[in-house]
N, C-alpha and C positions, 0 to 999 in steps of 0.2 A: 452677523449679529453682534450688535454690542452691548455690553453689559455695564450698567452705569451703578455707581454707588450713591445711595442717598446721603447725604452730608446733613447732619444736624446743627445748624449754626447756633444753637443755644447752648451746645457743649463748650467747655472751657478746660484748658489744662489745669489740673490740679495746683501747679506752680503759681497760676494766675487768679486763683480763687480768693475772694476776699476774706479777711479774719473772721472767724465765728460764723461763717455763712454755711447753713447746712446745704449739703449736695449728696448726689447717689452717683456712685461709680458706673460709668457706662461701658468703657473698655480700657486695654491697656495695650499700647502700641509701642513696642520697645524699638530703639534705634537699630539700624543693620549692624553697627559696629559692636552692639551689646545685647545680642538676641536673649541671653540668659536673664535679662533684667525682668522680662515678661513673666517667666517662671518664679523668679524670686519674690516678686511683687503678688503674684496669686498665692504662693506659699504663706505669705505673712498676712493675706486678708484682702488684697485689694482684687475683688471679684466684682462683676457686674450685678448691681442691685444693692451693694452695701453702702451704708450710711458713712459718711466722710465729712470731716471738717478740719481746717487750717486753725490751730490753735496758739501757734507762736511762729515767730520768725527770728533767725539769728541776726545779730547786728556786728559789723555793718554789711549791707548788702543782701539781707533777707535769707543767708544760706547758712545752715540748713532750716528747713521748716518742720515743725512739730505737727504731726497729723495724728487725728483720732480718726481711727477706722472701726467701726463697731464699738466694741469694749475695749480696744487696744490702743495704745499709743506709740508711734515711731518718729524718728528723726529721719527725714529724707533729705537727700541733695536736691538742690532745684532740677538738675538734669534728670534725677528719677523721677521727680513729680511732674515734670514735662510729659512723661510717658503715659501718664493716667489722664483720661478724659472724663469730666464729671459734668452731671446736669445740675446746676443750682436749683434749690427748691422753690417752687412756684412762689412768686411775688419777692424773692430774694434779689439784692444785687450781687451777682457772682463775680464780676470780672473788677480788679482793683482800679 
C-alpha cells in the first residue's frame, strides 16, 4: 500500500511572496537541522488559516523580511520565512 501526499502547487514559501500580497498560512515545515523553528513560529502566530503579508524587505538582499501576521508584525530571516507555506489570495500575484 502506498500513501501519497497531495501537493498544492499554488502554495509558495512566505519568503517568495510578493510585497503587500495578502495570503493565508497553510503549513510550517521546519528544516531537519532546526526542528524548533516550527514550534517558535507557531508560538508567535504562524498557524494554518492566519492572514499574512510581506510588508518590507531589508536591503541589500531582501533579508530580513518584515511580516504582518494577523495584528502583529515580525522580522523574519529569509531562512525562517522559507519554512512557512502560504496560499496567496485569489486573484493575487503571489510569487515575485
